C-alpha positions in Angstrom: -53.8 17.3 -12.2 -53.3 13.6 -11.2 -49.6 14.2 -10.8 -50.3 17.2 -8.5 -52.4 15.0 -6.3 -49.7 12.4 -6.1 -47.1 15.0 -5.1 -49.4 16.4 -2.5 -50.0 12.9 -1.1 -46.2 12.1 -1.0 -45.5 15.4 0.8 -48.2 14.7 3.4 -46.9 11.2 3.9 -43.4 12.4 4.4 -44.5 15.0 6.9 -46.5 12.4 8.8 -43.4 10.1 9.0 -41.1 12.8 10.1 -43.5 13.8 12.8 -42.8 10.5 14.5 -39.8 10.8 16.8 -38.7 7.2 16.2 -38.6 7.8 12.4 -36.7 11.0 12.8 -34.2 9.3 15.0 -33.8 6.5 12.6 -33.2 8.8 9.6 -30.4 10.5 11.6 -28.9 7.3 13.0 -28.5 5.5 9.7 -26.3 8.0 7.9 -24.3 8.8 11.0 -23.6 5.1 11.6 -22.7 4.6 8.0 -20.3 7.6 8.1 -18.7 6.3 11.3 -18.2 2.8 9.8 -16.6 4.5 6.7 -14.2 6.5 8.8 -13.3 3.9 11.4 -13.2 0.5 9.8 -10.5 1.0 7.1 -7.9 2.4 9.5 -8.7 -0.5 12.0 -8.2 -3.1 9.2 -5.0 -1.5 7.8 -3.4 -0.8 11.2 -4.1 -4.3 12.5 -0.8 -5.4 11.1 1.2 -2.6 12.8 2.6 -5.1 15.4 4.6 -6.7 12.5 6.6 -3.5 11.9 10.2 -3.4 13.1 12.4 -0.4 13.5 15.5 -2.3 14.7 17.0 -4.7 12.2 18.2 -7.0 15.1 14.5 -7.9 15.7 13.7 -8.9 12.1 13.2 -12.6 11.4 14.8 -14.2 8.4 12.9 -14.4 5.1 14.0 -15.4 1.7 12.8 -12.2 0.0 12.7 -8.5 0.7 10.3 -6.4 -1.3 11.5 -2.9 -1.8 8.7 -0.5 -2.9 9.6 2.1 -5.5 9.6 5.9 -5.0 10.8 8.9 -6.8 13.9 8.9 -9.0 15.8 12.2 -9.7 16.3 13.4 -13.3 19.9 12.2 -13.2 18.7 8.6 -12.5 19.7 8.5 -8.8 17.2 7.6 -6.1 15.4 10.3 -4.1 16.0 10.5 -0.4 12.9 8.4 0.4 14.0 5.7 -2.1 17.6 5.7 -1.1 16.7 5.0 2.5 14.6 2.0 1.4 17.6 0.7 -0.6 20.0 1.2 2.3 17.7 -0.7 4.5 17.5 -3.6 2.1 21.2 -3.6 1.8 21.5 -3.9 5.6 19.1 -6.8 5.6 21.1 -8.6 3.0 24.4 -8.0 4.6 23.0 -9.2 8.0 22.0 -12.5 6.3 18.3 -11.9 6.9 17.3 -12.2 3.2 18.7 -13.9 0.1 16.8 -12.0 -2.7 15.7 -8.4 -3.1 12.7 -7.7 -5.3 12.8 -4.0 -6.4 9.4 -3.0 -7.6 8.5 0.4 -9.1 7.1 2.4 -11.9 8.4 2.2 -15.5 5.3 3.0 -17.5 7.2 5.5 -19.6 10.6 5.0 -21.2 12.3 8.0 -19.6 11.4 7.1 -16.1 12.6 3.8 -14.6 12.5 3.2 -10.8 13.4 -0.5 -10.8 16.6 0.0 -12.9 17.7 2.9 -10.7 17.0 0.7 -7.6 19.0 -2.3 -8.9 21.9 -0.1 -10.1 22.2 1.5 -6.7 22.2 -1.8 -4.9 24.8 -3.3 -7.3 27.0 -0.2 -7.0 26.8 -0.7 -3.2 28.0 -4.3 -3.2 24.8 -6.4 -3.6 25.3 -9.3 -6.2 23.5 -8.6 -9.4 21.9 -12.1 -9.4 20.2 -11.4 -6.1 18.4 -8.3 -7.2 15.2 -8.9 -9.3 13.4 -6.1 -11.0 9.6 -5.7 -11.2 8.9 -3.0 -13.8 5.1 -2.8 -13.2 4.9 -1.9 -9.6 2.9 1.2 -10.3 1.1 1.2 -7.0 1.5 -0.6 -3.7 -1.4 -2.9 -4.6 0.3 -3.7 -7.9 3.6 -4.5 -6.3 2.0 -6.9 -3.8 -0.2 -8.6 -6.4 2.6 -9.1 -8.9 5.0 -10.3 -6.1 2.5 -13.1 -5.4 1.2 -13.9 -8.9 4.3 -13.2 -11.1 7.2 -14.0 -8.8 5.6 -16.6 -6.5 6.4 -14.8 -3.3 4.4 -16.2 -0.3 6.5 -14.6 2.5 8.5 -11.5 2.6 10.0 -8.6 4.5 8.6 -5.3 3.2 11.0 -2.4 3.0 9.5 1.1 3.0 9.0 4.1 5.3 7.1 3.7 8.6 4.1 5.7 7.4 3.7 3.4 4.4 4.2 0.1 6.1 0.8 -0.6 7.6 -0.9 -0.3 4.2 1.8 -2.3 2.5 1.5 -5.1 5.0 -2.3 -5.1 4.8 -2.2 -5.3 1.0 0.5 -8.0 0.8 -1.2 -10.1 3.4 -4.6 -9.8 1.7 -3.0 -10.8 -1.6 -1.3 -14.0 -0.2 2.0 -12.9 1.1 2.8 -13.4 4.8 4.4 -10.1 5.6 6.4 -8.2 8.2 8.0 -4.8 7.6 11.2 -2.9 8.5 10.9 0.8 8.7 13.3 2.6 6.3 12.7 6.0 7.9 16.3 7.2 8.4 15.8 11.0 8.2 13.3 13.8 7.8 11.9 14.3 4.3 11.0 17.5 2.6 7.5 16.3 1.6 6.9 14.3 4.8 3.6 16.0 5.6 2.3 15.4 2.0 3.3 11.7 2.2 1.4 11.2 5.4 -1.7 13.0 4.1 -1.7 11.0 1.0 -1.4 7.8 3.1 -4.7 8.6 4.8 -6.5 8.8 1.5 -4.6 5.7 0.1 -5.6 3.4 3.0 -9.3 3.9 2.2 -8.6 3.2 -1.5 -6.6 0.1 -0.5 -9.5 -1.4 1.5 -11.8 -0.7 -1.5 -9.3 -2.5 -3.8 -9.3 -5.6 -1.6 -13.0 -5.7 -0.6 -14.8 -4.3 -3.6 -12.8 -3.4 -6.7 -10.3 -6.3 -7.0 -8.4 -4.6 -9.9 -6.0 -6.7 -12.0 -2.6 -4.9 -12.6 -0.3 -5.4 -15.6 0.6 -9.1 -15.7 3.0 -11.2 -17.8 5.0 -14.4 -17.7 5.8 -15.8 -14.3 9.4 -15.5 -13.0 11.1 -17.7 -10.5 13.2 -15.8 -7.9 
């Protein structure tokens, strides 16, 4: 009986509050404002670094290191179209004298799939000296690559090499993790899964802001390596 009276009192109190226009307006405004902030702030944060993206190699400033982000490797061990364009772009930077070292970072969490080795092999086969290509075998995500480049390899400034749709997020993450970054777009053709990549990027940018501002995950680490 007492509980019934409590429930009745709560219902009446709620009805009285909702009857007031100011309260109703506030109850609508708060969730709408929160949703707006959620939708707007992460893209603003991530795309604030877009002015640091270059599409013409002649505009790129020199840096000691280029970070090449991993992507798909085909069953025969050769790079996918997306990854090949990143490697071609890194090769162009090296041959233009704009970088001295290339850090190739990708996924190698299972023995039969090895992005960094495929990347290094491609670069060496195309004339880049072996000693100037360094492998990072635990770049499972963009966040991990940036974190490890800073913490494991001691990189504090770099040119990031990846496709244009990926660069804003990569620059944001590397800057937030202590690497002064600019980027060169490696988009050299149309890709079969281009629409899927861009859709995934929308979701990933929110996750990236959460990683930096809330979650702060620690990726796979290990001994520090000098480039």
